[in-house]
C-alpha positions as a printed Julia matrix, in Angstrom:
512×3 Matrix{Float64}:
  0.22   0.18   -0.26
  2.81   2.23    0.69
  4.89   1.89   -2.07
  6.7    5.19   -2.26
  8.38   4.81    0.72
 10.49   1.63    0.81
 11.17   2.56   -2.82
 13.06   6.06   -1.68
 14.53   3.99    0.8
 15.82   1.46   -1.33
 17.15   4.02   -4.19
 18.54   5.78   -0.71
 20.29   2.74    0.12
 21.19   2.24   -3.25
 22.76   5.83   -3.66
 24.66   5.39   -1.1
 26.25   1.9    -1.86
 27.07   3.21   -5.15
 28.76   6.18   -3.53
 30.97   4.3    -1.44
 32.14   2.08   -4.38
 32.77   5.26   -5.99
 34.79   7.03   -2.94
 36.64   3.46   -2.73
 37.28   3.44   -6.55
 39.29   7.08   -6.02
 41.38   6.49   -3.25
 42.3    3.26   -5.19
 43.12   5.05   -8.03
 45.47   7.78   -6.05
 46.78   5.68   -3.52
 48.14   4.14   -6.98
 49.32   6.86   -7.84
 51.12   8.16   -4.65
 52.94   4.28   -4.75
 53.73   5.32   -9.09
 55.32   8.57   -7.69
 57.18   7.08   -4.43
 59.11   4.72   -6.17
 60.08   7.39   -9.34
 61.26   9.57   -6.22
 63.22   6.67   -4.83
 64.47   4.72   -7.5
 64.96   6.99  -10.8
 66.62  10.29  -11.45
 63.88  13.31  -11.05
 65.31  14.65  -13.18
 65.92  12.08  -16.53
 64.2   10.4   -19.03
 63.56   6.82  -17.41
 60.27   6.41  -14.84
 58.64   3.66  -13.32
 54.92   3.58  -15.6
 54.37   7.26  -15.28
 55.23  10.54  -13.78
 52.74  13.04  -12.47
 55.93  15.72  -11.37
 55.98  18.29  -13.12
 52.96  17.23  -15.76
 51.39  20.95  -15.5
 54.58  22.97  -15.5
 53.53  24.35  -18.66
 49.84  24.93  -18.07
 49.31  29.46  -18.06
 47.81  31.02  -15.14
 44.38  31.44  -16.53
 44.04  27.69  -17.32
 45.49  26.93  -13.37
 43.23  29.13  -11.87
 40.15  26.78  -13.35
 41.94  23.51  -11.96
 42.67  24.75   -8.91
 39.72  25.85   -8.06
 37.66  23.91   -9.96
 39.11  21.12   -7.79
 39.11  22.56   -4.29
 34.58  22.88   -5.3
 34.77  19.6    -6.3
 36.48  18.22   -3.9
 34.34  20.48   -1.3
 31.3   19.11   -2.28
 32.18  15.26   -1.99
 32.04  16.02    1.71
 35.69  16.47    2.88
 36.68  19.36    5.48
 37.91  22.31    4.58
 40.98  21.74    7.04
 42.52  18.98    4.73
 41.42  19.98    1.52
 43.1   23.01    1.36
 46.64  21.87    2.41
 46.36  18.46    0.47
 45.43  20.06   -2.83
 47.99  23.16   -2.14
 50.98  19.68   -1.52
 49.44  18.04   -4.86
 49.01  20.99   -7.53
 52.99  21.58   -6.18
 53.98  18.55   -6.98
 51.93  18.64  -10.22
 53.61  22.2   -11.39
 57.03  21.1    -9.75
 59.04  18.66   -8.48
 59.21  16.86   -5.25
 62.33  20.04   -4.17
 59.95  21.96   -4.37
 57.66  20.49   -1.45
 60.67  22.62    0.77
 58.42  25.56    0.22
 55.5   24.35    2.27
 57.46  24.69    5.96
 59.41  28.25    4.57
 54.69  28.9     4.44
 53.59  27.48    7.67
 56.21  28.53    9.58
 55.5   32.36   10.16
 51.82  31.66   11.28
 53.01  29.54   13.52
 55.27  32.09   15.16
 52.53  34.7    14.69
 51.87  35.7    18.57
 48.38  37.5    17.59
 47.25  34.04   16.36
 47.72  33.13   20.84
 44.61  35.01   20.9
 41.57  32.64   19.56
 41.86  29.93   21.63
 41.88  32.65   24.29
 38.9   34.35   23.14
 37.33  30.79   22.24
 38.34  29.77   26.3
 36.92  32.39   27.5
 33.31  32.08   25.49
 33.53  28.32   26.26
 33.87  29.22   30.19
 30.88  31.92   30.07
 28.63  29.61   27.98
 29.04  26.82   30.18
 28.48  29.16   33.53
 25.75  29.46   32.48
 25.74  33.13   32.38
 24.12  33.33   29.0
 20.85  31.99   30.22
 21.12  34.57   33.33
 21.47  37.56   30.84
 18.61  36.85   28.28
 16.34  36.54   31.93
 17.37  40.41   32.59
 16.99  41.54   28.99
 13.89  39.55   28.8
 11.87  40.67   31.81
 13.38  44.44   31.15
 12.0   44.6    27.59
  9.3   41.96   27.39
  6.48  43.94   28.56
  6.57  46.05   24.61
  5.28  44.67   21.65
  8.06  43.01   19.61
 10.07  42.82   23.09
 11.47  39.45   23.14
 12.43  39.97   19.57
 14.29  42.87   20.87
 15.43  41.03   23.49
 17.23  38.49   21.85
 18.54  40.83   19.64
 19.97  42.83   22.36
 21.36  39.72   24.47
 23.16  38.44   21.06
 24.64  41.93   21.55
 26.04  41.72   24.5
 26.73  38.19   23.75
 28.47  38.92   21.09
 30.65  41.56   22.84
 31.68  38.09   25.25
 32.03  35.05   23.07
 33.12  36.17   19.25
 32.35  32.96   18.32
 29.03  32.58   15.86
 27.9   29.57   16.01
 27.75  28.85   19.86
 25.3   31.96   20.11
 22.49  31.34   17.53
 22.61  27.81   19.01
 22.45  29.18   22.35
 19.87  31.85   21.57
 17.59  29.17   19.57
 17.31  26.87   22.38
 16.49  29.82   25.28
 14.57  32.43   23.11
 13.03  30.43   20.68
 10.61  28.6    22.52
  9.74  31.94   24.82
  8.59  33.4    21.88
  6.91  30.64   19.76
  5.11  29.71   23.41
  3.31  33.57   22.59
  2.42  33.02   19.28
  5.12  35.46   18.03
  5.72  34.91   14.43
  7.91  33.17   12.98
  9.74  34.92   10.2
 10.22  37.89   13.38
 11.39  34.6    15.85
 13.77  33.74   13.99
 15.19  36.24   11.96
 15.78  38.0    15.27
 17.86  34.9    16.94
 19.52  34.64   13.47
 20.53  38.04   12.84
 21.6   38.88   16.14
 23.43  35.75   16.89
 25.77  36.54   13.51
 26.68  39.93   15.34
 29.64  38.06   17.14
 31.48  38.22   13.87
 31.84  41.69   13.82
 31.63  43.05   17.33
 34.72  42.83   19.21
 36.5   40.29   20.68
 35.49  38.79   16.86
 37.87  35.63   16.32
 37.67  36.16   12.11
 38.6   40.37   12.9
 42.1   38.94   14.58
 42.27  36.61   11.47
 41.65  38.91    9.17
 44.26  41.47   11.08
 46.66  38.73   10.97
 46.64  37.65    6.94
 46.38  41.64    5.66
 49.04  42.53    8.68
 46.42  45.24   10.26
 46.21  46.48   14.11
 43.38  43.92   15.54
 43.06  47.31   17.96
 42.28  49.15   14.5
 39.94  46.72   13.27
 38.27  45.88   16.74
 37.25  49.87   16.9
 35.95  50.22   13.37
 34.29  47.8    13.62
 32.25  48.93   17.24
 29.82  51.85   15.21
 28.75  49.41   12.05
 27.68  46.6    14.54
 25.44  48.42   17.01
 24.16  50.42   13.75
 23.12  46.74   12.39
 21.55  45.79   16.24
 19.97  49.34   16.19
 18.63  48.73   12.9
 17.38  44.61   13.67
 15.74  46.02   16.57
 13.92  49.26   15.39
 12.77  46.86   12.43
 11.51  44.15   15.27
 10.02  46.95   17.38
  8.27  48.8    14.29
  6.69  45.9    12.71
  5.49  44.8    15.88
  4.13  48.13   16.71
  2.33  48.2    13.05
  0.92  44.13   13.66
  0.63  43.42   17.41
 -0.01  40.19   16.59
  3.24  39.69   15.49
  4.7   40.04   18.67
  2.56  40.07   21.35
  3.48  41.29   24.58
  3.67  39.03   27.42
  1.05  38.82   30.03
  0.7   41.83   32.94
  1.29  39.13   35.52
  4.35  38.01   34.22
  6.3   41.47   33.85
  8.58  42.23   36.6
  8.05  45.45   38.64
 11.05  48.37   38.3
 12.62  47.35   42.0
 12.86  43.39   40.52
 14.26  45.0    37.26
 16.99  46.52   39.17
 17.89  43.68   41.68
 18.18  41.47   38.33
 20.57  43.97   36.92
 23.31  42.58   39.56
 23.67  39.31   37.7
 25.18  41.12   34.44
 27.75  43.9    36.28
 30.51  40.94   36.57
 30.47  39.37   32.71
 30.09  43.53   31.59
 32.3   44.38   34.04
 34.98  41.7    32.07
 33.96  42.6    28.74
 34.71  46.13   29.27
 37.94  45.41   31.15
 39.36  43.21   28.15
 38.33  45.68   25.71
 39.81  49.0    27.45
 42.55  47.21   27.79
 42.93  47.01   24.46
 42.04  50.16   23.21
 43.64  51.79   25.22
 47.21  49.91   24.13
 47.47  48.96   27.41
 47.99  45.12   26.61
 47.97  42.97   23.37
 45.37  41.39   21.71
 46.95  37.68   23.63
 47.57  39.85   26.81
 43.67  40.93   27.0
 42.51  37.33   25.64
 44.59  36.22   28.36
 42.78  38.1    31.04
 39.46  37.64   29.44
 39.85  33.69   30.31
 40.85  34.04   33.65
 38.62  36.23   34.18
 35.68  34.03   33.21
 36.8   31.61   35.4
 36.29  34.56   38.44
 33.32  35.18   36.64
 32.04  31.7    36.68
 33.47  31.05   40.78
 31.26  34.79   41.26
 28.27  32.98   40.7
 28.79  30.09   41.67
 28.72  28.2    38.51
 31.95  27.14   38.46
 33.2   23.23   38.29
 35.61  21.11   37.06
 33.25  19.32   34.57
 32.18  22.81   33.45
 36.47  23.46   33.11
 37.15  20.58   31.19
 34.64  20.74   28.99
 35.47  24.46   28.08
 39.37  23.4    27.57
 38.28  20.36   25.01
 35.37  22.25   23.32
 38.68  25.46   23.11
 41.25  22.8    21.53
 38.89  21.54   18.49
 37.84  24.57   17.79
 41.62  26.02   17.81
 43.07  22.76   15.86
 40.29  23.57   13.73
 40.97  26.93   12.85
 44.91  26.4    12.67
 44.22  23.53   10.5
 43.06  25.74    8.04
 44.91  28.56    8.07
 48.03  26.15    7.39
 46.16  24.53    4.34
 44.69  27.86    3.33
 48.34  29.56    3.46
 50.02  26.71    1.3
 46.94  26.7    -1.25
 46.58  29.97   -1.83
 50.44  31.42   -1.32
 51.63  28.55   -4.0
 48.69  30.56   -6.72
 49.85  34.05   -5.93
 53.74  32.62   -6.22
 52.46  30.99   -9.55
 50.78  34.56  -10.88
 47.95  34.24   -9.2
 47.51  37.93   -7.53
 49.27  39.28  -10.7
 45.96  38.04  -12.93
 43.34  38.43  -10.65
 44.19  41.93  -10.65
 45.02  42.23  -14.21
 41.42  40.15  -14.81
 39.37  42.56  -12.12
 41.67  46.05  -13.41
 40.48  44.93  -16.84
 36.91  45.04  -16.41
 36.58  49.0   -16.82
 34.94  49.31  -13.44
 35.57  52.12  -10.86
 36.81  50.92   -7.41
 33.95  51.19   -5.93
 32.64  48.8    -8.94
 35.41  46.66   -8.12
 34.73  46.6    -4.43
 30.56  46.17   -5.25
 31.79  42.95   -7.66
 34.2   42.03   -4.36
 31.35  41.25   -2.13
 29.18  39.37   -4.45
 31.62  37.17   -5.1
 32.2   36.9    -1.24
 28.52  36.65    0.43
 28.91  33.58   -3.04
 31.95  32.2    -0.93
 30.34  32.61    1.6
 26.84  29.64    0.62
 29.4   26.88    0.03
 32.16  28.2     3.02
 32.87  28.95    6.04
 34.54  32.18    7.53
 37.89  31.06    7.78
 38.08  29.21    4.43
 36.41  32.53    2.3
 39.09  34.87    4.79
 42.47  32.89    3.91
 41.52  31.83    0.3
 40.31  35.76   -0.19
 41.56  37.76    1.47
 45.46  38.0     0.69
 43.74  38.2    -2.99
 41.79  41.1    -3.07
 43.38  43.22   -0.41
 46.86  44.12   -2.98
 44.26  45.22   -5.2
 42.27  47.62   -2.81
 45.3   48.94   -1.43
 45.76  49.88   -4.9
 42.88  51.51   -5.64
 41.47  55.38   -4.42
 37.72  55.29   -3.19
 37.15  59.83   -3.82
 33.62  58.91   -2.01
 30.27  58.34   -3.61
 27.47  60.99   -4.27
 29.54  63.7    -2.63
 30.38  61.95    0.69
 33.68  61.54    2.43
 36.46  60.45    0.55
 37.98  56.71    2.03
 42.01  57.55    3.62
 44.54  56.32    1.69
 45.96  54.88    4.67
 42.9   53.81    6.23
 41.33  51.26    3.26
 42.68  48.39    4.36
 41.16  48.72    7.21
 37.62  50.01    6.07
 37.37  46.99    3.83
 38.28  44.86    6.51
 35.09  46.2     8.36
 33.36  45.64    5.28
 34.57  42.37    4.79
 32.76  41.52    8.6
 29.73  42.66    7.84
 29.61  40.5     4.24
 30.93  38.08    6.09
 27.62  38.05    8.59
 25.62  38.41    5.36
 26.99  35.17    4.23
 26.2   33.68    7.3
 22.07  34.46    6.53
 22.46  34.19    3.07
 19.81  30.97    1.37
 20.7   28.02    0.84
 23.93  27.44    2.46
 24.36  29.6     4.84
 25.63  27.97    8.27
 23.03  30.14   10.71
 20.62  28.62    8.88
 21.68  25.28    9.7
 22.5   25.67   12.73
 19.56  27.37   14.02
 17.59  24.22   12.36
 19.01  21.93   14.0
 16.92  23.52   17.95
 14.05  24.37   15.69
 10.74  22.21   16.33
 10.1   19.59   13.67
  7.17  21.61   12.6
  9.24  24.77   11.39
 10.6   23.72    7.92
 13.66  24.89    6.22
 11.73  26.92    3.74
 10.34  29.01    6.8
 14.12  29.79    8.01
 14.88  31.13    4.57
 12.39  33.1     4.51
 13.18  34.37    7.35
 16.92  35.96    6.7
 15.73  37.89    4.35
 14.77  40.97    5.29
 17.44  40.75    8.05
 19.1   40.19    4.89
 17.91  43.19    3.21
 18.66  45.15    6.82
 22.51  43.85    6.21
 22.74  44.88    2.9
 21.33  48.43    3.98
 24.21  48.49    7.0
 26.77  47.46    4.17
 25.44  49.86    2.02
 25.7   53.16    4.94
 29.4   51.68    5.23
 30.53  52.09    2.21
 29.29  55.74    1.67
 29.96  57.24    5.33
 33.35  55.25    5.67
 34.14  57.83    8.73
 31.69  55.19   10.6
 34.53  53.48   10.35
 37.03  55.01   10.15
 36.32  57.46   12.94
 37.31  55.54   15.54
 40.59  54.14   15.06
 41.42  57.8    13.99
 40.85  59.39   17.03
 42.49  56.07   19.13
 45.3   55.85   16.64
 45.87  58.89   14.68
């Protein structure tokens, strides 16, 4: 009677078996090629005419850079679509192409490419900030923070959605890790909004848009990586991203409050009997004192130039433990879990850094930088036209790659091009100071990455939220929920392009 279900299950099993055999065949073929090349390297002259069966070393030596671009990035796309992790794909393909274009001796450039990354002191801030976020999360402080904001704003129409965005903004200043913010707010805030019959698009969109603010608002992990790759000051980049981050947060809150005021059924206020009195609200604020002091201490020391990013991150990590102790939420189990999650996340980020630096570094060495520059400048577009093209490419990449991969594949190529251009201002508005162009582009890149996180069909935040949504909420609903907030992000990005002072004012004030 129900033949459709068994036939679909049988087709799924057949496809799974076929895919398994394809992978086994490909792996066996690669293993055979590697074995032949090991024999060639061991027993034959690498520069002679004799070889065993065949020789792949140097087989792409005469390929021009245009064809090499398609081959390298096409191979990267195909292998990623096969489901292999980016951390190993970029490094593996980098090694393969170095060998195919050169020989085994050319592989000696790999340590020289990785070692400067390994010795860069700014990268040490990444595991420390991740640990700070993990410790605060496991100490239960995020739930406390949402409860406080929820009690203060719940009496407004749309107040829960606005509270979610505000709590996410505060969370971004403590965490700087995207997945944690979206998932945590999805677990805490979504049931509260669905219980009060909030419109799905308001409820889901506010969680995704607010949860991705950690990309932009300090202490963003992505900002540290951008500063390392683009050789920019982390402090300047942090200061430059504050106003755009708060601008976007304010736009999200204004939108949900306006829509809920216009149509109260989209965001009903909580019942009068559930609302807290003013004295209770003031009492609840005590729960926010310690974590907010920690954030102001860490960022204050960094912006004042008293501490380096690594020192500030170290203070933040220790401070997170102290805050957990003050709130009686510290335990050895929480410390252990935070340490393990930090090690996993840091290892993932660092492996992608090493792998992508090999892949992109070799591509640039082969003339890829000059080729891309010539191609973009050859379009005849103005400086702002080229910038727009880059922004579109970054959004497209964000649909398929994670944020670290995009950074390491695109930024080393884009930043030198941006530095060579002059941005004289649009519509009679102020120009971008020449010495601030890389900083300005860096913040635009961070805003763009926030857009890519909620861009259908493959934005990461969409799937983070799907993992904690009730089954009755479809993926199509989540996609639709992201569109209005994606439009708001586009508007915010346009404002940052038209009014570069939004980005450059604070860094200029602090650093001159």
